[in-house]
All heavy atoms as an XYZ file, in Angstrom:
840
protein
N       0.769     -1.193     -0.061
C       0.034      0.024     -0.033
C       0.929      1.203     -0.008
O       0.513      2.284     -0.643
C      -0.931     -0.040      1.292
C      -1.791      1.230      1.284
S      -3.130      0.962      0.201
C      -4.067      2.406      0.564
N       2.027      1.275      0.638
C       2.816      2.441      0.816
C       3.596      2.704     -0.537
O       3.873      3.803     -0.844
C       3.788      2.252      1.897
C       3.182      2.550      3.265
C       4.277      2.502      4.291
N       4.386      3.296      5.398
C       4.000      4.478      5.691
N       3.386      5.216      4.844
N       4.316      5.151      6.863
N       3.894      1.601     -1.293
C       4.774      1.770     -2.422
C       4.006      2.583     -3.518
O       4.575      3.478     -4.107
C       5.112      0.385     -2.970
C       6.271      0.484     -3.962
C       6.830     -0.865     -4.284
C       8.047     -0.731     -5.154
N       8.748     -1.976     -5.345
N       2.740      2.307     -3.819
C       2.050      3.163     -4.851
C       1.959      4.632     -4.430
O       2.056      5.531     -5.313
C       0.590      2.528     -4.991
C       0.820      1.105     -4.579
C       1.937      1.189     -3.489
N       1.651      4.875     -3.166
C       1.627      6.214     -2.644
C       2.917      6.956     -2.788
O       2.968      8.100     -3.266
C       1.130      6.265     -1.269
C       1.094      7.597     -0.606
C       0.062      8.484     -0.958
C       2.140      8.088      0.247
C       0.025      9.832     -0.480
C       2.004      9.349      0.730
C       0.965     10.243      0.411
N       4.058      6.246     -2.444
C       5.380      6.838     -2.565
C       5.640      7.135     -4.096
O       6.206      8.245     -4.399
C       6.448      5.843     -2.042
C       7.896      6.326     -2.243
C       8.345      7.295     -1.438
C       8.636      5.741     -3.228
C       9.687      7.721     -1.664
C       9.939      6.132     -3.400
C      10.391      7.163     -2.641
N       5.351      6.254     -4.969
C       5.580      6.443     -6.354
C       4.725      7.660     -6.866
O       5.213      8.506     -7.795
C       5.288      5.223     -7.201
C       6.304      4.096     -7.018
C       5.644      2.891     -7.804
C       7.644      4.478     -7.417
N       3.494      7.773     -6.422
C       2.638      8.930     -6.705
C       3.292     10.253     -6.366
O       3.383     11.176     -7.104
C       1.300      8.683     -6.284
C       0.354      9.865     -6.468
C      -0.200     10.022     -7.749
C      -0.028     10.662     -5.502
C      -1.053     11.051     -8.083
C      -0.834     11.836     -5.806
C      -1.442     11.935     -7.084
N       3.713     10.252     -5.078
C       4.401     11.530     -4.527
C       5.658     11.878     -5.305
O       5.847     12.938     -5.673
C       4.596     11.327     -3.048
C       5.469     12.452     -2.502
C       3.335     11.265     -2.257
N       6.417     10.788     -5.600
C       7.662     11.031     -6.373
C       7.337     11.570     -7.710
O       8.077     12.499     -8.218
C       8.413      9.725     -6.451
C       9.833      9.762     -7.138
C      10.718     10.704     -6.331
C      10.367      8.429     -7.328
N       6.259     11.049     -8.393
C       5.880     11.537     -9.612
C       5.413     13.012     -9.661
O       5.769     13.749    -10.591
C       4.737     10.721    -10.222
C       4.198     11.065    -11.599
C       5.265     10.939    -12.679
C       2.998     10.258    -11.932
N       4.727     13.364     -8.644
C       4.218     14.779     -8.429
C       5.406     15.684     -8.309
O       5.501     16.754     -8.923
C       3.203     14.921     -7.290
C       1.986     14.118     -7.563
C       2.932     16.306     -6.964
C       1.154     14.570     -8.667
N       6.331     15.315     -7.431
C       7.532     16.170     -7.152
C       8.409     16.362     -8.464
O       8.833     17.472     -8.725
C       8.362     15.533     -5.952
C       7.579     15.698     -4.710
C       9.697     16.251     -5.913
C       8.216     15.038     -3.476
N       8.488     15.270     -9.138
C       9.363     15.308    -10.386
C       8.667     16.238    -11.448
O       9.375     17.050    -12.057
C       9.441     13.936    -11.058
O      10.185     13.050    -10.167
N       7.414     16.217    -11.507
C       6.630     17.020    -12.380
C       6.838     18.528    -12.047
O       6.950     19.368    -12.935
C       5.121     16.735    -12.450
O       4.941     15.445    -12.939
N       6.708     18.828    -10.795
C       6.868     20.152    -10.325
C       8.262     20.695    -10.621
O       8.434     21.819    -11.099
C       6.558     20.258     -8.804
C       5.051     20.099     -8.600
C       7.003     21.691     -8.265
C       4.663     19.905     -7.158
N       9.255     19.840    -10.373
C      10.684     20.323    -10.667
C      10.910     20.493    -12.143
O      11.584     21.429    -12.498
C      11.612     19.281    -10.093
C      11.799     19.259     -8.494
C      12.642     18.136     -8.102
C      12.193     20.529     -7.938
N      10.402     19.611    -12.962
C      10.607     19.799    -14.390
C       9.878     20.998    -14.891
O      10.307     21.726    -15.729
C      10.114     18.498    -15.125
C      11.037     17.224    -15.034
C      10.372     16.042    -15.618
C      12.347     17.549    -15.684
N       8.637     21.295    -14.387
C       7.928     22.420    -14.731
C       8.637     23.722    -14.379
O       8.642     24.659    -15.113
N       9.213     23.725    -13.187
C       9.956     24.957    -12.699
C      11.156     25.126    -13.614
O      11.478     26.236    -14.035
C      10.460     24.732    -11.329
N      11.869     24.137    -14.035
C      13.006     24.245    -14.974
C      12.555     24.791    -16.420
O      13.235     25.646    -16.879
C      13.740     22.873    -15.215
S      14.623     22.311    -13.730
N      11.460     24.301    -16.807
C      10.923     24.671    -18.178
C      10.521     26.156    -18.074
O      10.779     26.941    -18.992
C       9.774     23.867    -18.586
N       9.889     26.562    -16.998
C       9.508     27.960    -16.855
C      10.734     28.931    -16.850
O      10.759     29.972    -17.288
C       8.490     28.169    -15.820
O       9.105     28.006    -14.509
N      11.763     28.476    -16.127
C      13.007     29.258    -15.999
C      13.677     29.380    -17.360
O      14.103     30.480    -17.647
C      13.973     28.612    -14.927
C      15.127     29.436    -14.588
C      14.667     30.719    -13.983
O      13.745     30.773    -13.139
O      15.332     31.743    -14.177
N      13.610     28.388    -18.115
C      14.121     28.460    -19.543
C      13.326     29.400    -20.369
O      14.008     30.169    -21.070
C      14.115     27.032    -20.077
C      14.711     27.030    -21.534
C      14.681     25.599    -22.161
O      14.314     24.656    -21.492
O      15.081     25.536    -23.352
N      12.093     29.430    -20.205
C      11.205     30.335    -20.929
C      11.466     31.740    -20.562
O      11.542     32.649    -21.351
C       9.687     30.028    -20.781
C       9.270     28.834    -21.639
C       7.796     28.713    -21.549
C       7.342     27.685    -22.541
N       5.975     27.626    -22.727
N      11.691     31.983    -19.291
C      12.013     33.381    -18.781
C      13.330     33.900    -19.437
O      13.463     34.968    -19.782
C      12.133     33.367    -17.210
C      10.850     33.240    -16.547
C      11.114     33.257    -15.015
C       9.824     33.063    -14.274
N      10.032     32.965    -12.808
N      14.283     32.995    -19.568
C      15.538     33.372    -20.162
C      15.399     33.640    -21.709
O      15.995     34.621    -22.082
C      16.624     32.217    -19.881
C      17.054     32.105    -18.488
C      18.068     30.918    -18.349
O      18.723     30.550    -19.303
O      18.168     30.366    -17.170
N      14.602     32.812    -22.301
C      14.351     33.061    -23.748
C      13.615     34.442    -23.945
O      14.071     35.281    -24.831
C      13.450     31.928    -24.331
C      14.242     30.647    -24.329
C      12.936     32.320    -25.687
C      13.461     29.430    -24.684
N      12.603     34.688    -23.040
C      11.916     35.968    -23.200
C      12.853     37.193    -22.943
O      12.923     38.190    -23.655
C      10.732     36.113    -22.283
C      10.026     37.406    -22.174
C       9.624     35.001    -22.670
N      13.611     37.101    -21.857
C      14.558     38.137    -21.583
C      15.594     38.417    -22.646
O      15.744     39.504    -22.995
C      15.295     37.757    -20.240
O      16.279     38.753    -19.853
N      16.199     37.347    -23.165
C      17.139     37.586    -24.295
C      16.500     38.092    -25.578
O      17.011     38.955    -26.260
C      17.936     36.367    -24.568
O      17.178     35.316    -25.050
N      15.261     37.577    -25.934
C      14.544     38.050    -27.043
C      14.176     39.579    -26.839
O      14.283     40.361    -27.855
C      13.320     37.238    -27.278
N      13.694     40.000    -25.715
C      13.384     41.356    -25.486
C      14.620     42.282    -25.524
O      14.493     43.361    -26.217
C      12.787     41.570    -24.085
C      11.302     40.976    -23.991
C      10.814     41.183    -22.529
O      11.525     41.348    -21.599
O       9.529     41.145    -22.448
N      15.647     41.863    -25.007
C      16.911     42.638    -25.087
C      17.339     42.778    -26.635
O      17.748     43.856    -27.023
C      17.991     42.011    -24.298
C      17.840     42.229    -22.860
C      18.950     41.480    -22.065
C      18.617     41.518    -20.483
N      19.585     40.686    -19.795
N      17.283     41.649    -27.307
C      17.731     41.631    -28.755
C      16.834     42.596    -29.544
O      17.255     43.401    -30.293
C      17.643     40.169    -29.285
C      18.095     40.031    -30.704
C      19.372     40.153    -31.063
C      17.123     39.925    -31.686
C      19.814     39.966    -32.371
C      17.516     39.769    -33.086
C      18.901     39.858    -33.340
N      15.531     42.448    -29.447
C      14.580     43.189    -30.157
C      14.714     44.714    -29.805
O      14.692     45.592    -30.662
C      13.122     42.762    -29.847
N      14.853     45.028    -28.532
C      14.969     46.440    -28.078
C      16.183     47.111    -28.671
O      16.207     48.211    -29.065
C      14.961     46.594    -26.527
N      17.275     46.317    -28.571
C      18.524     46.830    -29.232
C      18.386     46.982    -30.731
O      18.836     47.983    -31.234
C      19.695     45.852    -28.891
C      21.066     46.404    -29.272
O      21.310     47.510    -28.880
N      21.837     45.575    -29.916
N      17.780     46.103    -31.325
C      17.547     46.111    -32.791
C      16.812     47.425    -33.226
O      17.187     48.186    -34.117
C      16.798     44.994    -33.368
C      16.518     44.894    -34.759
C      17.440     44.428    -35.768
C      15.393     45.387    -35.295
C      17.154     44.468    -37.118
C      15.000     45.433    -36.631
C      16.028     44.911    -37.576
O      15.693     44.910    -38.909
N      15.749     47.643    -32.484
C      14.856     48.815    -32.768
C      15.641     50.117    -32.496
O      15.606     51.102    -33.339
C      13.530     48.813    -31.997
C      12.751     50.074    -32.131
C      12.746     47.563    -32.471
N      16.414     50.090    -31.397
C      17.128     51.262    -31.082
C      18.228     51.559    -32.105
O      18.407     52.733    -32.512
C      17.891     51.177    -29.674
C      18.628     52.337    -29.203
C      17.733     53.582    -28.998
C      19.271     51.997    -27.822
N      18.989     50.555    -32.512
C      20.055     50.705    -33.496
C      19.505     51.108    -34.933
O      20.071     51.947    -35.617
C      20.896     49.410    -33.673
C      21.828     49.188    -32.530
C      22.686     47.894    -32.808
O      22.582     47.330    -33.931
O      23.364     47.618    -31.807
N      18.412     50.500    -35.346
C      17.932     50.704    -36.675
C      16.909     51.906    -36.838
O      16.864     52.478    -37.939
C      17.139     49.481    -37.186
C      17.969     48.182    -37.221
C      19.066     48.245    -38.220
C      19.792     46.849    -38.303
N      20.844     46.876    -39.143
N      16.234     52.163    -35.767
C      15.152     53.241    -35.855
C      15.415     54.372    -34.856
O      14.681     55.368    -34.934
C      13.763     52.575    -35.636
C      13.409     51.656    -36.755
C      13.805     50.311    -36.615
C      12.835     52.084    -37.891
C      13.521     49.354    -37.608
C      12.449     51.173    -38.857
C      12.870     49.745    -38.818
O      12.607     48.987    -39.826
N      16.350     54.198    -33.973
C      16.600     55.345    -32.984
C      15.588     55.551    -31.959
O      15.536     56.612    -31.370
N      14.761     54.553    -31.618
C      13.698     54.693    -30.563
C      13.788     53.593    -29.558
O      14.241     52.520    -29.866
C      12.296     54.720    -31.170
C      12.016     55.965    -31.978
C      11.971     53.458    -31.869
N      13.531     53.913    -28.351
C      13.567     52.939    -27.220
C      12.190     52.401    -27.015
O      11.189     53.045    -26.956
C      14.020     53.636    -25.884
O      15.336     54.280    -26.158
C      14.194     52.686    -24.830
N      12.148     51.065    -26.972
C      10.916     50.417    -26.747
C      10.816     49.748    -25.445
O      11.830     49.287    -24.874
C      10.567     49.365    -27.877
C      10.385     50.146    -29.212
C      11.602     48.296    -27.975
N       9.604     49.498    -24.934
C       9.361     48.736    -23.643
C       8.400     47.684    -24.037
O       7.325     47.915    -24.690
C       8.816     49.606    -22.498
C       9.738     50.611    -22.131
C      10.831     50.138    -21.220
N      11.709     51.104    -20.821
C      12.969     51.068    -20.957
N      13.578     50.012    -21.447
N      13.746     52.118    -20.543
N       8.709     46.371    -23.629
C       7.768     45.291    -23.901
C       6.969     44.972    -22.696
O       7.444     44.996    -21.545
C       8.593     44.125    -24.446
C       9.234     44.317    -25.739
C      10.640     44.486    -25.764
C       8.571     44.447    -26.895
C      11.286     44.689    -27.002
C       9.145     44.687    -28.104
C      10.589     44.883    -28.131
N       5.669     44.708    -22.988
C       4.792     44.435    -21.806
C       4.119     43.054    -21.816
O       3.621     42.595    -20.890
C       3.664     45.479    -21.802
O       2.994     45.441    -23.090
C       4.159     46.860    -21.601
N       4.147     42.416    -23.115
C       3.513     41.100    -23.233
C       4.302     40.301    -24.148
O       5.050     40.858    -25.030
C       2.115     41.221    -23.807
C       1.118     41.947    -22.936
C      -0.241     42.127    -23.592
O      -0.659     41.166    -24.334
O      -0.809     43.184    -23.511
N       4.187     38.990    -24.143
C       4.846     38.088    -24.980
C       3.940     36.867    -25.154
O       3.074     36.532    -24.314
C       6.175     37.631    -24.547
C       6.274     36.755    -23.360
C       6.089     35.439    -23.338
C       6.382     37.370    -22.065
C       6.049     34.634    -22.318
C       6.246     36.576    -20.927
C       6.173     35.215    -21.013
O       6.160     34.483    -19.876
N       4.120     36.195    -26.271
C       3.472     34.924    -26.521
C       4.248     34.016    -27.387
O       4.768     34.404    -28.508
C       2.029     35.184    -27.298
C       1.263     33.900    -27.434
C      -0.123     34.093    -27.853
C      -0.863     32.774    -27.953
N      -2.259     32.898    -28.276
N       4.509     32.805    -26.990
C       5.291     31.843    -27.731
C       4.422     31.197    -28.884
O       3.263     31.029    -28.712
C       5.758     30.726    -26.773
C       6.948     31.093    -25.996
C       6.844     31.663    -24.723
C       8.168     30.803    -26.467
C       7.872     31.953    -24.022
C       9.306     31.173    -25.737
C       9.181     31.731    -24.366
N       5.135     31.065    -30.015
C       4.442     30.317    -31.128
C       4.502     28.775    -30.700
O       5.341     28.372    -29.874
C       5.243     30.362    -32.352
O       5.274     31.721    -32.858
N       3.632     28.075    -31.249
C       3.651     26.473    -30.880
C       5.045     25.998    -31.272
O       5.504     26.268    -32.350
C       2.506     25.962    -31.768
C       1.585     27.165    -32.046
C       2.415     28.314    -32.028
N       5.605     25.224    -30.359
C       6.945     24.768    -30.650
C       7.091     23.893    -31.916
O       8.200     23.843    -32.470
C       7.378     23.979    -29.368
C       6.105     23.786    -28.656
C       5.130     24.742    -29.184
N       6.040     23.246    -32.346
C       6.087     22.396    -33.512
C       6.154     23.261    -34.825
O       6.446     22.772    -35.900
C       4.997     21.356    -33.587
C       3.676     21.961    -33.482
O       3.545     22.946    -32.774
O       2.669     21.363    -33.936
N       5.787     24.470    -34.728
C       5.782     25.357    -35.901
C       7.046     26.134    -36.027
O       7.630     26.298    -37.140
C       4.612     26.425    -35.810
C       3.188     25.873    -35.929
C       2.146     26.974    -35.817
C       3.049     25.119    -37.221
N       7.581     26.803    -34.914
C       8.783     27.541    -35.007
C       9.324     27.827    -33.534
O       8.598     27.654    -32.588
C       8.555     28.824    -35.733
O       7.712     29.760    -34.944
N      10.616     28.325    -33.550
C      11.160     28.730    -32.270
C      11.058     30.226    -32.200
O      12.026     30.941    -32.159
C      12.618     28.322    -32.274
C      12.787     26.917    -32.148
O      11.980     26.135    -31.547
N      13.868     26.366    -32.778
N       9.841     30.726    -32.155
C       9.560     32.188    -32.216
C       8.596     32.627    -31.075
O       7.931     31.781    -30.493
C       8.966     32.533    -33.500
O       9.782     32.210    -34.587
N       8.643     33.926    -30.803
C       7.665     34.508    -29.874
C       7.356     35.881    -30.336
O       8.274     36.644    -30.946
C       8.072     34.448    -28.366
C       9.264     35.419    -27.969
C       9.032     35.763    -26.485
C      10.566     34.782    -28.042
N       6.195     36.324    -30.007
C       5.728     37.667    -30.421
C       5.875     38.605    -29.124
O       5.521     38.183    -28.033
N       6.351     39.759    -29.302
C       6.610     40.709    -28.244
C       5.705     41.961    -28.612
O       5.907     42.532    -29.600
C       8.057     41.112    -28.074
C       9.005     40.036    -27.750
C      10.528     40.584    -27.856
C       8.849     39.400    -26.433
N       4.847     42.284    -27.630
C       4.059     43.541    -27.698
C       4.526     44.527    -26.730
O       4.897     44.239    -25.642
C       2.554     43.157    -27.367
C       1.931     42.300    -28.324
N       1.265     42.753    -29.415
C       1.946     40.931    -28.421
C       0.802     41.682    -30.164
N       1.188     40.563    -29.569
N       4.582     45.835    -27.133
C       4.941     46.840    -26.291
C       4.676     48.242    -26.834
O       3.727     48.312    -27.568
N       5.473     49.226    -26.415
C       5.158     50.541    -26.897
C       6.509     51.363    -26.950
O       7.500     50.891    -26.365
C       4.197     51.237    -25.892
C       4.742     51.271    -24.484
C       5.539     52.330    -23.944
C       4.538     50.230    -23.591
C       6.038     52.365    -22.676
C       4.967     50.251    -22.284
C       5.750     51.364    -21.843
O       6.246     51.380    -20.539
N       6.444     52.562    -27.568
C       7.549     53.412    -27.620
C       7.689     54.082    -26.336
O       6.707     54.608    -25.780
C       7.367     54.425    -28.726
C       7.169     53.769    -30.141
C       8.469     55.385    -28.762
C       8.420     53.074    -30.704
N       8.855     54.035    -25.729
C       9.080     54.693    -24.438
C       8.651     56.188    -24.512
O       8.982     56.940    -25.357
C      10.579     54.636    -23.977
C      10.796     54.943    -22.586
C      12.226     54.760    -22.202
O      13.070     55.657    -22.434
O      12.513     53.706    -21.505
N       7.856     56.592    -23.431
C       7.346     57.901    -23.396
C       5.959     58.135    -23.925
O       5.406     59.167    -23.726
N       5.487     57.135    -24.681
C       4.146     57.209    -25.203
C       3.517     55.878    -25.444
O       3.780     55.199    -26.374
C       4.195     57.922    -26.646
C       2.843     58.298    -27.055
O       1.790     57.695    -26.701
N       2.749     59.133    -28.141
N       2.799     55.446    -24.386
C       2.069     54.080    -24.443
C       1.126     53.934    -25.411
O       0.747     52.774    -25.765
C       1.525     53.858    -22.938
C       2.592     53.647    -21.948
C       1.951     53.183    -20.683
C       3.010     53.013    -19.584
N       2.523     52.541    -18.385
N       0.740     55.020    -26.116
C      -0.262     54.830    -27.202
C       0.441     54.340    -28.510
O      -0.269     53.936    -29.403
C      -1.025     56.210    -27.425
C      -1.969     56.515    -26.262
C      -2.738     57.688    -26.552
C      -3.720     58.100    -25.326
N      -4.515     59.162    -25.646
N       1.754     54.562    -28.575
C       2.453     54.054    -29.802
C       2.850     52.736    -29.613
O       3.875     52.359    -29.008
C       3.628     55.093    -30.053
C       3.190     56.484    -30.493
C       4.361     57.307    -30.847
C       3.868     58.561    -31.414
N       5.004     59.392    -31.967
N       2.042     51.766    -30.147
C       2.238     50.345    -29.901
C       3.309     49.790    -30.856
O       3.562     50.306    -32.051
C       0.920     49.588    -30.232
C      -0.142     50.078    -29.377
C       0.046     49.738    -27.872
C      -1.059     50.096    -26.990
N      -0.794     49.945    -25.578
N       3.972     48.762    -30.409
C       5.070     48.031    -31.101
C       4.829     46.521    -31.115
O       4.313     46.024    -30.018
C       6.421     48.388    -30.440
C       7.507     47.553    -31.017
C       6.697     49.810    -30.503
N       5.070     45.815    -32.165
C       5.046     44.495    -32.205
C       6.330     43.876    -32.895
O       6.741     44.441    -33.925
C       3.834     43.987    -32.948
C       3.846     42.513    -33.083
C       3.654     41.610    -32.061
C       4.236     41.801    -34.295
C       3.626     40.183    -32.137
C       4.250     40.444    -34.437
C       3.926     39.579    -33.415
N       7.006     42.969    -32.230
C       8.129     42.287    -32.846
C       7.984     40.828    -32.712
O       7.661     40.321    -31.673
C       9.456     42.769    -32.093
C      10.702     42.217    -32.810
C       9.533     44.303    -32.060
N       8.185     40.090    -33.778
C       8.223     38.653    -33.921
C       9.604     38.215    -33.986
O      10.304     38.499    -34.986
C       7.336     38.205    -35.019
C       6.961     36.753    -34.982
C       6.185     36.289    -33.981
C       7.385     35.884    -36.065
C       5.845     34.988    -33.904
C       7.025     34.564    -36.001
C       6.222     34.103    -34.938
N      10.068     37.576    -32.923
C      11.464     37.196    -32.776
C      11.649     35.703    -32.840
O      10.969     34.880    -32.176
C      12.032     37.665    -31.486
C      13.509     37.358    -31.288
C      11.825     39.184    -31.291
N      12.654     35.265    -33.672
C      13.066     33.844    -33.743
C      14.119     33.780    -32.634
O      15.113     34.493    -32.689
C      13.569     33.514    -35.150
C      13.996     32.070    -35.193
O      14.040     31.304    -34.190
N      14.291     31.561    -36.382
N      13.884     32.829    -31.647
C      14.921     32.787    -30.577
C      15.993     31.658    -30.687
O      16.767     31.574    -29.835
C      14.142     32.703    -29.168
C      13.290     31.506    -29.004
C      13.704     30.345    -28.752
C      11.865     31.622    -29.292
C      12.885     29.229    -28.510
C      10.999     30.641    -29.083
C      11.487     29.375    -28.755
O      10.688     28.328    -28.600
N      15.923     31.011    -31.786
C      17.041     29.974    -31.969
C      17.295     29.866    -33.524
O      16.650     28.962    -34.126
C      16.561     28.702    -31.352
C      17.744     27.552    -31.383
O      18.831     28.077    -31.416
O      17.395     26.416    -31.383
N      18.210     30.616    -34.049
C      19.054     31.655    -33.467
C      18.258     32.956    -33.385
O      17.293     33.106    -34.067
C      20.169     31.797    -34.404
C      19.584     31.414    -35.648
C      18.585     30.399    -35.403
N      18.752     33.908    -32.578
C      18.042     35.113    -32.476
C      18.086     35.985    -33.803
O      19.091     36.178    -34.382
C      18.754     36.043    -31.395
C      18.331     35.712    -29.972
C      19.209     36.461    -29.020
C      16.940     36.051    -29.630
N      16.865     36.287    -34.197
C      16.757     37.120    -35.429
C      15.304     37.740    -35.368
O      14.415     37.203    -34.798
C      16.940     36.378    -36.755
O      16.017     35.331    -36.793
N      15.165     38.860    -36.016
C      13.838     39.504    -36.130
C      13.162     38.953    -37.373
O      13.689     39.096    -38.489
C      13.996     41.036    -36.304
C      14.832     41.616    -35.171
C      12.662     41.790    -36.431
C      14.200     41.437    -33.750
N      11.919     38.401    -37.136
C      11.114     37.975    -38.308
C      10.148     39.027    -38.832
O      10.086     39.207    -40.034
C      10.294     36.702    -37.780
C      11.087     35.581    -37.320
C      11.767     34.909    -38.426
O      11.282     34.757    -39.553
O      12.931     34.407    -38.271
N       9.523     39.797    -37.904
C       8.605     40.767    -38.275
C       8.664     41.940    -37.296
O       8.838     41.724    -36.132
C       7.065     40.222    -38.231
O       7.101     39.085    -39.107
C       6.127     41.289    -38.703
N       8.515     43.185    -37.823
C       8.496     44.349    -36.962
C       7.388     45.241    -37.356
O       7.194     45.591    -38.550
C       9.847     45.033    -37.139
C      10.053     46.325    -36.414
C       9.973     46.197    -34.851
C      11.414     46.867    -36.657
N       6.678     45.794    -36.382
C       5.649     46.709    -36.651
C       5.762     47.931    -35.700
O       5.721     47.731    -34.476
C       4.169     46.015    -36.380
O       3.166     47.038    -36.557
N       5.983     49.032    -36.336
C       6.113     50.235    -35.552
C       5.194     51.270    -35.943
O       4.526     51.163    -36.949
C       7.532     50.848    -35.793
C       8.759     49.971    -35.397
C      10.036     50.614    -35.960
C       8.832     49.868    -33.935
N       4.863     52.274    -35.056
C       3.900     53.335    -35.410
C       4.239     54.096    -36.625
O       5.433     54.197    -37.005
C       3.915     54.239    -34.146
C       4.573     53.416    -33.126
C       5.474     52.473    -33.764
N       3.218     54.633    -37.221
C       3.432     55.476    -38.447
C       4.402     56.694    -38.127
O       4.334     57.154    -37.035
C       2.091     56.119    -38.847
C       1.862     56.112    -40.367
C       0.525     56.495    -40.704
O      -0.369     55.746    -40.626
O       0.369     57.705    -41.088
N       5.190     56.997    -38.949
C       6.106     58.100    -38.868
C       7.546     57.719    -38.340
O       8.369     58.601    -38.298
N       7.704     56.538    -37.919
C       9.050     56.067    -37.482
C       9.690     55.301    -38.653
O       9.130     54.390    -39.178
C       8.860     55.193    -36.236
C       8.340     55.961    -35.070
C      10.272     54.540    -35.903
C       8.173     55.130    -33.750
N      10.763     55.820    -39.027
C      11.474     55.190    -40.289
C      12.965     54.889    -39.780
O      13.442     55.283    -38.777
C      11.448     56.126    -41.407
O      11.955     57.351    -41.061
N      13.496     54.018    -40.653
C      14.898     53.592    -40.434
C      15.872     54.845    -40.350
O      15.672     55.733    -41.154
C      15.325     52.555    -41.440
C      15.061     51.201    -41.108
C      15.862     50.287    -42.024
C      15.742     48.794    -41.556
N      16.346     47.846    -42.411
N      16.880     54.769    -39.521
C      17.922     55.683    -39.528
C      18.662     55.571    -40.869
O      18.795     54.555    -41.367
C      18.853     55.474    -38.331
C      18.207     55.761    -37.013
C      19.016     55.286    -35.804
C      20.480     55.328    -35.692
N      21.073     54.941    -34.470
N      19.109     56.726    -41.413
C      19.807     56.872    -42.697
C      21.030     55.921    -42.841
O      21.191     55.274    -43.870
C      20.149     58.191    -42.869
C      19.412     58.996    -41.869
C      18.999     58.056    -40.762
N      21.779     55.709    -41.766
C      22.948     54.884    -41.927
C      22.846     53.385    -41.535
O      23.805     52.679    -41.604
C      24.063     55.478    -41.013
C      23.704     55.644    -39.524
O      22.536     55.368    -39.280
N      24.632     55.933    -38.677
N      21.606     52.985    -41.214
C      21.431     51.543    -40.926
C      20.944     50.822    -42.139
O      20.332     51.275    -43.080
C      20.316     51.385    -39.783
O      19.068     51.863    -40.287
N      21.291     49.543    -42.152
C      20.920     48.620    -43.303
C      19.782     47.781    -43.047
O      19.435     47.437    -42.007
C      22.102     47.782    -43.643
C      23.295     48.489    -44.146
C      24.420     47.650    -44.560
C      25.669     48.344    -45.015
N      26.742     47.603    -45.368
């Protein structure tokens, strides 16, 4: 009687630990993607962005996530960046009207 209960408890603890590791990995992915995207927008467009939300794409489709945010200083100027996180690259970028690339950026 004790053995099935012990195995059940062990399974629950293992699941919790694995879940915690997975969520920590996701936090690291989000953090590096946000830094990469913010730096890209600053270098190419000369504006600072703040990200407020993210959503991962289904892992069987791509290693990407969407970042939603705004231009610093004006929360009404919305920003969206779709980032591939393995390897880091910008897939799609949506900025408010009137923001264009800096002349010396490619």
